[in-house]
C-alpha positions in Angstrom: 7.3 -3.3 30.9 4.9 -2.8 29.9 3.8 -4.1 26.0 3.5 -2.6 23.1 0.4 -2.1 20.8 0.1 -4.0 18.4 -0.2 -2.5 14.8 -2.8 -5.1 13.2 -3.2 -2.3 10.1 -1.2 1.0 8.2 -1.2 2.4 5.0 -2.3 5.2 3.1 -5.3 6.9 3.3 -7.5 10.2 2.8 -8.2 12.0 5.8 -10.6 14.9 6.4 -9.2 18.3 8.1 -10.9 18.0 11.8 -12.1 22.3 10.9 -11.7 22.4 7.5 -13.3 20.6 4.8 -9.7 19.4 3.3 -8.8 16.0 2.1 -5.0 15.3 2.3 -3.1 11.5 2.3 -2.0 10.4 5.9 -0.3 7.1 7.0 -2.6 5.6 8.6 -2.3 3.2 11.1 -4.5 0.9 13.5 -3.3 -0.2 17.0 -5.5 -2.8 19.4 -6.6 1.0 21.1 -6.4 3.9 18.8 -5.6 4.9 15.1 -2.3 7.0 14.2 -2.2 9.2 11.9 0.9 10.2 10.6 1.7 13.2 7.6 4.4 10.6 6.0 5.3 7.3 6.3 9.0 8.3 7.8 8.1 10.5 10.3 8.1 9.2 14.3 5.8 11.0 15.3 1.8 10.9 14.8 0.0 13.9 13.9 -2.7 12.3 16.3 -4.3 9.6 17.5 -7.8 8.4 18.6 -8.6 6.6 20.9 -10.6 3.1 19.9 -12.5 2.4 23.2 -16.6 3.5 23.1 -16.2 4.5 18.7 -18.4 3.0 16.3 -17.6 2.9 13.1 -20.3 3.7 10.2 -19.7 1.8 6.4 -20.9 3.1 3.9 -20.9 6.5 4.6 -22.7 9.1 2.4 -21.8 12.5 3.9 -19.6 13.4 0.8 -21.2 12.8 -2.6 -18.0 13.0 -4.7 -15.9 11.3 -2.6 -16.9 7.7 -2.9 -15.0 4.3 -0.1 -15.5 6.5 2.6 -15.9 5.8 6.2 -16.9 7.3 9.6 -15.8 6.4 13.2 -17.3 8.4 15.5 -15.0 8.6 19.2 -17.0 8.3 22.4 -16.8 12.0 22.7 -19.0 12.1 19.6 -16.7 13.4 17.3 -16.7 12.0 13.8 -14.0 11.1 11.2 -13.7 10.2 7.9 -11.1 8.5 6.0 -11.0 7.4 2.6 -9.6 4.2 1.1 -9.0 3.4 -2.8 -11.2 1.1 -3.6 -14.3 -1.0 -2.2 -11.8 -4.0 -0.9 -9.2 -1.9 0.7 -12.0 0.2 2.2 -13.9 -2.9 3.9 -11.0 -4.5 5.6 -9.7 -1.7 7.4 -13.5 -1.3 8.2 -13.6 -5.8 9.2 -10.6 -4.8 11.3 -11.3 -1.3 13.2 -14.5 -3.0 13.9 -13.4 -6.3 15.5 -10.4 -3.8 17.8 -13.5 -2.2 18.8 -15.4 -5.3 20.0 -12.1 -6.4 21.5 -11.7 -3.6 23.9 -14.7 -3.2 25.1 -15.4 -6.8 26.0 -11.5 -6.6 27.6 -9.9 -9.3 24.7 -7.0 -9.9 22.9 -6.9 -9.1 19.2 -5.8 -11.8 17.5 -6.3 -12.8 13.7 -7.8 -16.2 14.4 -8.9 -16.2 10.8 -5.4 -16.7 9.6 -3.6 -18.8 12.2 -6.9 -21.3 12.0 -5.8 -21.1 7.8 -2.9 -21.7 8.3 -3.4 -23.7 11.6 -0.2 -21.7 13.4 0.6 -22.4 17.2 -0.8 -19.7 19.2 1.9 -19.4 21.0 3.6 -18.2 18.2 4.3 -13.6 18.1 4.1 -12.8 14.7 4.8 -9.4 16.0 8.4 -10.5 18.3 9.8 -12.7 15.0 9.3 -10.0 12.9 11.5 -7.9 15.6 14.1 -10.5 15.5 14.4 -11.2 12.0 14.8 -7.4 12.3 17.9 -7.5 14.2 21.1 -5.5 13.1 23.6 -8.4 15.2 21.3 -11.9 14.7 18.9 -10.9 12.1 18.3 -11.4 8.5 20.8 -9.5 6.1 19.1 -7.2 4.1 21.3 -7.4 0.2 21.5 -6.0 -2.9 20.7 -8.8 -4.8 20.1 -8.5 -9.0 18.0 -9.6 -11.8 16.3 -9.0 -14.7 19.1 -5.7 -15.0 16.9 -4.8 -12.1 19.0 -4.0 -9.0 17.1 -4.8 -5.6 18.3 -2.9 -2.6 17.7 -4.0 1.0 16.2 -7.0 0.5 16.5 -11.2 1.1 15.7 -14.4 -1.2 12.8 -16.4 -0.1 15.7 -19.0 1.0 17.1 -16.5 3.0 14.0 -16.5 5.1 13.5 -20.6 5.2 16.6 -20.5 6.3 17.1 -18.2 8.7 14.0 -19.7 10.9 15.7 -22.9 10.7 18.8 -22.0 12.3 16.6 -19.7 14.7 14.8 -23.0 15.9 11.5 -21.2 15.0 10.4 -23.6 12.7 11.2 -27.9 12.2 11.2 -28.0 8.9 11.4 -26.0 5.2 7.7 -27.0 4.8 6.6 -25.5 8.2 8.7 -23.0 7.4 6.8 -22.3 4.4 3.3 -21.9 6.6 4.7 -19.3 9.3 6.3 -16.8 5.9 3.4 -16.9 3.8 1.5 -15.6 7.6 4.3 -13.2 7.9 3.2 -12.5 4.0 0.0 -11.9 5.1 0.0 -10.1 8.3 2.2 -7.5 6.1 5.2 -8.2 8.0 7.1 -8.8 4.7 7.0 -8.1 2.0 7.4 -9.7 -1.9 9.7 -7.9 -4.3 10.2 -8.5 -8.2 7.4 -9.9 -10.3 8.3 -14.2 -8.9 7.6 -13.0 -5.4 4.5 -10.5 -7.0 2.8 -13.2 -8.6 3.0 -15.8 -5.7 1.5 -13.9 -3.3 -1.6 -12.9 -6.0 -2.5 -16.3 -5.5 -0.5 -17.6 -8.8 1.6 -20.3 -7.3 0.9 -23.3 -5.2 2.0 -21.1 -1.2 2.0 -17.3 -1.5 5.6 -17.4 0.2 8.2 -19.6 -2.5 11.4 -20.7 -0.3 13.3 -19.9 -3.9 17.2 -18.2 -4.2 14.9 -15.7 -7.0 11.7 -14.7 -4.8 12.7 -11.8 -3.1 11.2 -9.9 -0.4 11.8 -6.5 2.2 10.7 -5.2 5.4 8.0 -3.2 4.9 9.7 0.0 6.7 13.5 -1.4 5.3 13.9 1.7 3.2 13.6 -0.4 0.1 13.7 0.3 -3.6 14.1 -1.0 -6.9 16.3 0.3 -9.8 17.5 -0.7 -13.4 20.3 -0.7 -15.1 22.2 -1.4 -18.1 25.2 -3.5 -18.7 26.0 -0.8 -21.6 28.0 1.7 -20.9 27.1 4.0 -23.4 23.4 3.7 -22.8 22.3 6.8 -20.2 18.7 5.9 -18.7 17.3 9.0 -16.9 16.2 8.2 -13.5 12.5 8.0 -14.6 12.5 6.2 -17.0 14.4 3.5 -15.5 11.9 -0.1 -14.8 9.3 -2.1 -16.0 6.1 -0.4 -17.3 3.6 -2.1 -15.1 0.3 -0.4 -16.9 -0.2 2.3 -19.8 -3.2 3.8 -22.0 -5.2 7.0 -22.6 -6.9 8.8 -19.7 -9.1 12.1 -19.9 -6.3 14.6 -17.7 -7.7 17.5 -15.9 -5.8 20.6 -15.9 -5.0 22.3 -13.0 -4.6 26.1 -14.2 -7.6 26.3 -16.9 -9.2 22.6 -15.4 -10.2 22.0 -19.0 -9.9 17.7 -19.8 -7.6 16.6 -22.5 -6.9 13.4 -23.9 -3.5 11.6 -22.8 -1.4 8.7 -23.3 -0.7 7.7 -19.6 2.3 5.0 -19.3 3.1 3.7 -15.3 6.5 2.1 -14.2 7.4 0.8 -10.8 11.1 2.0 -10.1 11.5 5.0 -9.8 8.0 5.4 -8.9 6.6 7.8 -11.6 2.7 8.2 -14.3 4.3 10.3 -16.8 1.7 11.7 -19.9 1.9 12.0 -23.4 0.8 13.8 -26.2 -1.4 10.5 -27.9 -1.3 11.5 -31.6 3.3 11.6 -31.3 6.1 12.2 -29.7 8.6 10.5 -27.9 8.9 13.2 -24.7 6.9 13.2 -22.2 4.1 15.9 -21.7 4.9 15.9 -17.7 5.5 13.6 -14.9 3.1 12.4 -11.1 5.2 11.1 -9.1 3.7 8.2 -7.4 6.0 7.4 -4.0 3.6 8.3 -0.6 0.9 9.4 -2.9 -3.1 8.9 -1.9 -5.3 7.1 -4.7 -9.5 7.1 -4.6 -11.8 6.7 -6.7 -13.6 9.9 -6.8 -17.7 10.2 -7.8 -18.5 13.7 -9.9 -17.4 17.1 -10.4 -18.7 20.7 -11.9 -15.6 20.0 -14.6 -17.3 16.8 -15.9 -20.3 17.9 -17.5 -19.3 17.8 -20.6 -18.0 13.6 -19.9 -19.6 11.1 -18.9 -18.2 10.7 -16.0 -19.9 7.6 -13.6 -17.8 5.8 -12.0 -15.3 6.6 -13.6 -12.8 9.5 -12.2 -10.5 8.5 -9.7 -7.8 11.9 -7.9 -4.1 10.9 -7.0 -3.0 13.1 -4.0 0.6 13.3 -3.9 3.0 13.2 -1.3 3.4 17.0 -1.6 0.1 17.4 -2.0 -0.8 18.3 -5.5 -4.6 16.9 -6.7 -4.9 15.1 -9.5 -8.3 14.7 -11.2 -7.9 11.3 -14.1 -11.3 9.9 -16.4 -11.7 6.3 -17.2 -13.2 4.4 -19.6 -14.7 2.6 -17.6 -15.7 1.7 -13.8 -13.0 -1.5 -14.1 -10.2 0.1 -16.4 -10.5 2.7 -13.3 -10.3 0.1 -10.2 -7.4 -1.7 -12.7 -5.7 2.0 -12.8 -6.1 2.5 -9.1 -5.2 -0.5 -8.0 -1.4 -0.6 -10.9 -0.9 3.0 -9.3 -1.1 2.0 -5.3 1.1 -0.2 -5.6 3.4 1.3 -7.9 3.3 4.0 -4.7 4.0 1.7 -1.8 7.3 0.1 -3.8 8.4 2.5 -6.3 11.6 4.3 -5.4 
């Protein structure tokens, strides 16, 4: 039986159309031999496939002045494909993996993340992709549960302790310390995702290990349908769906109007469950003027726009493209603040309901 190509990296990027100068969000999957792109993450069939054999990649790509963090992939038939990442580190990670995949194809080698195995010292015999499929087995795999913590309900997830217990019972590891190494590798490769503040903090380097063998550290499979919801123990309190969850970030930004294209200061509140970005009149008022649904969106930095001449907009503009392809343009106070907003929105868009 022919082995399926390994998924090296996947995530939302903005892709330029092949015929028209339109940029649309796509779920992009980097395989060992090519790049597949889907209109939505949940789609079963890709809209297209770009073969990597004989291709070359160019980064940074300056072909589009207003779009930052663009890279260009030129295939063997000299056709160009353009992708835009959300920020510098994300673009460089995609470019690094694509370059390595092309190098492996041209050299007849198998793609392997040697840096991860070297740092975690995993045996070369361990196949993380096969292990992941075993963990997801409906009968013998890790059971996905509905767990509660801090007045929030986490659906389709499991604890760090459950992961280590399963690895022990399946004879994948000899002891729990070795299990932490293996689980950390699964986490770093994207086979597991952190859910909740405890596991997210560890994954961001705020703990001794990226993965936690704890009963209050929650994780989920990236394609499991995970979502988180808030609840109240008081039956008399009814929470609107848009206002559940924790406020991740808030502050004032300039927002461009859709009709008049004028810019106004708005107070923005980013919530992680569901994934919404609400905006308010900064002068006051509890009711929002509007909301941007972030689930499945793409957020990227942009260089400049014709309608920003009134403001000093260098290195502080960014764009949100929703799943139904509505474009929102926002302006931060500084390049550092822009990066913070992009990373926060990107994180919420992937994990929020």
